[in-house]
Structures are given as C-alpha cells and as structure tokens.
C-alpha positions in Angstrom: 22.1 14.3 10.5 18.8 15.0 12.3 18.8 14.0 16.0 16.7 11.0 16.7 13.9 11.4 19.2 14.2 9.9 22.7 12.0 6.9 23.4 9.7 9.0 25.6 9.3 11.7 22.9 8.7 9.1 20.3 6.0 7.4 22.2 4.2 10.6 23.1 4.2 11.8 19.4 2.8 8.4 18.3 0.1 8.2 20.9 -0.8 11.8 20.3 -0.1 12.5 16.6 -0.4 16.0 15.1 -3.3 16.6 12.7 -2.7 14.6 9.5 -0.4 12.2 11.1 -1.1 8.5 11.5 -1.3 7.1 15.0 0.5 4.0 16.2 -2.8 2.4 17.2 -4.3 3.0 13.7 -1.4 1.2 12.1 -1.6 -1.7 14.5 -5.4 -2.1 14.0 -5.2 -1.8 10.2 -2.4 -4.4 10.1 -4.5 -6.9 12.1 -7.5 -6.3 10.0 -5.7 -6.9 6.7 -4.1 -10.0 8.1 -7.5 -11.3 9.2 -8.8 -10.9 5.7 -5.9 -12.9 4.2 -3.8 -10.0 3.0 -0.1 -10.9 3.8 1.4 -8.0 5.7 4.9 -7.3 7.0 6.6 -4.3 8.7 8.3 -1.5 6.8 10.6 1.2 7.9 8.9 4.4 9.2 9.3 8.1 9.9 8.1 10.2 12.8 6.5 13.5 11.7 7.4 12.9 8.1 10.7 14.6 8.2 12.8 12.4 10.4 15.3 9.7 9.5 13.8 6.4 8.4 13.7 4.1 11.4 13.3 0.3 12.0 16.2 -1.0 10.1 19.9 -0.1 10.3 21.4 2.1 7.6 18.2 2.7 5.8 17.3 5.9 4.0 13.9 5.0 2.4 10.7 3.1 2.8 11.5 -0.6 2.6 10.8 -3.9 4.4 12.3 -4.3 7.8 13.2 -7.9 7.3 15.4 -9.0 4.5 13.3 -12.2 4.3 10.1 -10.3 4.2 8.4 -12.8 1.8 8.8 -15.5 4.4 7.8 -13.5 7.4 4.7 -11.8 5.9 1.7 -13.0 7.9 -2.0 -13.5 7.7 -2.3 -14.1 11.4 -4.0 -11.1 12.9 -2.5 -11.8 16.4 1.0 -11.9 15.0 0.4 -8.6 13.1 -1.0 -7.0 16.2 2.1 -8.1 18.2 4.5 -6.7 15.6 2.8 -3.4 15.3 2.6 -3.1 19.1 6.4 -3.0 19.2 6.9 -0.1 16.8 4.8 2.1 14.4 6.0 0.2 11.3 4.8 1.2 7.9 2.2 -1.3 6.6 3.4 -3.3 3.6 1.6 -5.9 1.5 3.4 -9.0 0.1 2.0 -9.2 -3.4 1.5 -12.4 -5.3 -0.1 -14.7 -2.7 -3.7 -13.5 -2.6 -3.5 -10.0 -3.9 -1.7 -8.4 -6.9 -1.4 -4.7 -7.3 -1.3 -2.6 -10.5 0.2 0.9 -10.4 -0.6 3.6 -12.9 -0.3 7.4 -13.4 -2.8 9.6 -11.6 -4.8 10.7 -14.6 -5.0 7.1 -15.9 -6.1 5.9 -12.4 -9.1 8.2 -12.3 -10.2 7.2 -15.8 -9.7 3.5 -15.1 -11.8 3.8 -11.9 -14.6 5.2 -14.0 -14.3 2.5 -16.6 -14.3 -0.3 -14.0 -17.4 1.2 -12.4 -19.2 1.3 -15.8 -18.4 -2.4 -16.2 -19.5 -3.3 -12.7 -16.0 -4.3 -11.6 -15.2 -3.3 -8.1 -11.8 -3.4 -6.5 -9.8 -1.5 -3.8 -7.8 1.4 -5.1 -5.4 3.7 -3.3 -3.5 6.9 -4.2 0.2 7.2 -3.3 2.0 10.3 -2.1 3.6 10.4 -5.5 0.2 10.7 -7.1 0.1 7.3 -8.7 -2.7 4.9 -8.2 -2.6 1.3 -6.9 -5.4 -1.1 -7.9 -5.7 -4.3 -5.9 -7.0 -7.5 -7.5 -6.9 -11.2 -7.3 -4.1 -13.2 -8.9 -6.2 -15.3 -11.2 -5.4 -14.9 -14.8 -2.5 -12.5 -14.3 0.6 -13.2 -16.3 3.0 -10.9 -18.1 0.8 -7.9 -17.6 3.4 -5.1 -17.3 3.3 -2.4 -19.9 4.8 1.1 -20.2 1.8 2.5 -18.5 0.8 -0.3 -16.1 3.2 -1.6 -13.6 2.3 -5.1 -12.2 3.3 -5.9 -8.6 3.1 -9.7 -8.3 5.2 -12.5 -6.7 8.4 -11.1 -5.3 7.0 -7.5 -4.9 5.7 -5.5 -2.1 3.6 -2.3 -1.9 2.7 0.1 0.9 -0.9 0.1 2.2 -2.8 3.0 3.8 -2.3 4.5 6.3 1.4 4.3 5.7 3.1 7.7 5.2 6.3 8.8 3.5 7.8 12.3 3.7 4.8 13.5 5.6 2.2 12.4 3.0 0.0 9.4 3.5 -1.2 6.6 1.2 -4.9 7.1 1.0 -7.8 4.8 -0.1 -10.0 6.0 -2.9 -11.9 2.7 -2.8 -11.3 0.9 0.5 -11.3 -2.9 0.8 -14.0 -2.5 3.5 -16.3 -0.5 1.1 -16.3 -3.4 -1.4 -16.7 -6.1 1.2 -13.1 -7.2 0.7 -14.0 -8.4 -2.8 -11.0 -8.9 -5.1 -11.9 -8.6 -8.8 -10.2 -10.8 -11.4 -6.7 -9.4 -12.0 -7.0 -9.9 -15.8 -10.2 -7.7 -15.9 -8.7 -5.0 -13.8 -5.4 -4.9 -15.7 -7.3 -5.0 -19.0 -9.2 -1.9 -18.1 -6.0 -0.1 -17.1 -4.3 -1.0 -20.4 -7.4 0.0 -22.4 -7.6 3.4 -20.8 -3.8 3.9 -21.2 -4.1 3.3 -25.0 -6.7 6.1 -25.4 -5.2 9.0 -27.5 -6.3 11.7 -24.9 -4.4 9.8 -22.2 -1.4 9.1 -24.3 -1.0 12.8 -25.4 -1.2 14.0 -21.8 1.7 11.9 -20.5 
C-alpha cells in the first residue's frame, strides 16, 4: 500500500499544486459559490496527486461521500461549505433531487445533445467526466421516470461529482459552466427529452 503523505507534505502539495492539479483554495471557493446559489453540496473522499489512496473516510477505495448521512448534511450555506473545505481538500459532490437533477450520457451523445439544446434555445450547465461521459444539470420540474438505456437520471437519493473534483489524476470539467448561463436551470423534462431524442437517432445507436 502506498505510503500516505505527512501533514506538512500534504499541505504543501495542496497549497502549491502541480500543473493540472486542483488547489485546495479552488475547491473551497467553488463549494461556497455552489452553496450560495442553492446547489446542495457535501464533501467527498479525495486523492492527492491523482495516484494516492482515497482519503477522508476510513477504509474507502473510491470516490464517495465522506458522511454516511450525506443527504442530511448537504448544505446550501456558503459559510458552512467554506468551513468544511477549509479543513480538508474534499471532492465536491452535489446532492441531486432538491434543486438540481443531473442526466448522464455517453460522450458522443453529449456533444450532439448540446448542439440540439442550443438549436432549441435551451441552456443548461454541462460537464464532462474523467470517464468521458457528460453530465447535464437541470431543474427538477417535470422529471419523473426518465432513465433509459442511454440516459441515466440522477435524482433524489443520488449524488454526482462537480468540477473541479478529480479522480485518478483527471478532473471533471465544465463544458458549459453554471456561471456562463447565469446559474439558469432549464426544465428537466426538456433537457432529458433532447437527450433521449438524440440517443434514438440511428447514427448514434449504431456507434454505441
């Protein structure tokens, strides 16, 4: 098992990250901003340098919530979020189903869906994961029973990582940031409908 860094080494690495790494301050600031805009956030396990053990929770080997009762502790209080992320460089996780739902799709489908949404004048935040999938964030209104073989719905009882969280040395990245769309959340039914529609196109189906 890899040797864990000493506290002094850990703090130095986080305050002075290598190129491509996320700084502790960036995670803290982003957590506070999301909370301030009503996105319920909670701490997740984290790595240092992308190749270390997962830290923040005993006996963990993956990215997951630090608290077993994460749905209850998720906060929209920016001061609480800032305090949590001042303690450790936790991954930034969103508790879905309160204000925001997320829809996850394959990479090719995500790019096509983003184009279709743009053609229809529907704007929503969208991020790409280290695995190459896309996460589209939308309001909860009208969303019910929307999961298909090509569209995974993250609603009540689910969580998803938010940028700038990283896993295995690769970061979650915004393709359309919440700030760039004025923190607007499109209707979930419209967003999901576009994803399902694109997924049913023959060209997309044959490429999967």
